[in-house]
C-alpha positions as CSV (number, residue, x, y, z in Angstrom):
1,M,-42.8,22.4,-16.5
2,Q,-45.4,24.8,-15.3
3,K,-43.3,27.8,-14.6
4,N,-39.9,29.2,-15.5
5,A,-37.2,27.5,-13.5
6,T,-33.5,26.6,-13.2
7,F,-32.6,23.0,-13.1
8,K,-32.1,23.2,-9.3
9,Q,-35.6,24.6,-8.9
10,M,-37.2,22.0,-11.2
11,F,-35.7,19.0,-9.4
12,N,-35.9,20.3,-5.9
13,S,-39.6,21.1,-6.4
14,L,-40.1,17.3,-6.9
15,N,-38.0,16.1,-4.0
16,P,-35.3,17.8,-2.0
17,D,-33.5,14.4,-1.8
18,L,-32.0,14.5,-5.3
19,D,-30.5,11.0,-5.0
20,K,-34.1,9.7,-5.3
21,L,-34.6,11.6,-8.6
22,C,-31.4,10.3,-10.3
23,L,-31.3,7.8,-13.1
24,T,-28.1,6.1,-14.2
25,Q,-26.6,7.1,-17.5
26,A,-27.5,3.6,-18.8
27,Q,-31.1,4.1,-17.8
28,I,-31.2,7.5,-19.6
29,I,-29.8,6.1,-22.8
30,S,-32.1,3.1,-22.7
31,F,-35.2,5.3,-22.0
32,A,-34.3,7.7,-24.8
33,E,-33.7,4.9,-27.4
34,D,-36.7,2.8,-26.4
35,N,-39.2,5.6,-25.9
36,K,-38.5,8.2,-28.6
37,E,-42.3,8.7,-28.9
38,E,-42.5,9.8,-25.3
39,L,-39.9,12.5,-25.7
40,H,-41.1,16.0,-26.4
41,P,-42.5,16.0,-30.0
42,K,-41.0,19.3,-31.2
43,G,-37.4,18.4,-30.2
44,Y,-37.5,20.5,-27.0
45,G,-35.6,19.3,-24.0
46,N,-36.3,16.3,-21.8
47,F,-34.4,16.7,-18.6
48,F,-32.9,13.7,-16.8
49,L,-30.9,14.1,-13.5
50,F,-27.9,11.9,-12.9
51,K,-24.9,11.8,-10.6
52,C,-21.3,11.2,-11.4
53,D,-18.4,11.4,-8.9
54,D,-20.8,12.8,-6.2
55,K,-21.8,15.7,-8.5
56,Y,-25.2,16.2,-10.1
57,F,-25.7,16.7,-13.8
58,V,-28.7,17.1,-16.2
59,A,-28.9,15.3,-19.5
60,N,-30.9,17.4,-21.9
61,V,-32.2,14.8,-24.5
62,S,-33.9,15.8,-27.7
63,F,-35.3,13.8,-30.5
64,Y,-35.5,15.1,-34.1
65,S,-37.1,12.9,-36.8
66,A,-34.4,13.8,-39.3
67,A,-31.3,13.8,-37.1
68,G,-32.2,11.4,-34.3
69,L,-31.3,11.7,-30.7
70,E,-29.2,14.6,-29.4
71,V,-27.9,14.9,-25.8
72,H,-26.3,17.9,-24.0
73,V,-25.1,17.7,-20.4
74,D,-25.0,20.6,-17.9
75,R,-24.2,20.9,-14.3
76,L,-27.3,21.0,-12.1
77,G,-26.1,24.3,-10.6
78,I,-26.0,26.4,-13.8
79,G,-28.1,29.5,-13.4
80,R,-30.0,29.4,-16.7
81,V,-33.7,29.9,-16.4
82,W,-35.7,27.6,-18.7
83,N,-38.9,29.1,-20.2
84,A,-42.0,27.1,-19.3
85,D,-43.8,28.2,-22.5
86,Y,-41.8,25.5,-24.3
87,R,-43.1,22.8,-21.9
88,F,-39.8,21.1,-21.4
89,R,-40.2,17.7,-19.7
90,V,-38.6,16.6,-16.5
91,V,-38.1,12.8,-16.3
92,V,-37.5,11.1,-13.0
93,P,-38.1,7.6,-11.5
94,Q,-41.6,7.1,-10.3
95,L,-41.7,8.4,-6.7
96,Q,-43.5,6.4,-4.0
């Protein structure tokens, strides 16, 4: 993240076709379990977009060395503004 943003602003800035940014829930779990070292090192959020029943959600995945993986799920449309100072990470499939 380079500037404060809502989830919608983050993902729409990458591609307005949100379906191209979605991962499956299985892909998110696999990535988190297999790439803990790639997640934000201070336990701050790593945001993954996914779709369920034609609605968009964001999985906020954190890794803590003492507690392990932690996941929170929010709707894409929540209005919370995330502070860029924490350098949250937005994880999407490689775009071509």
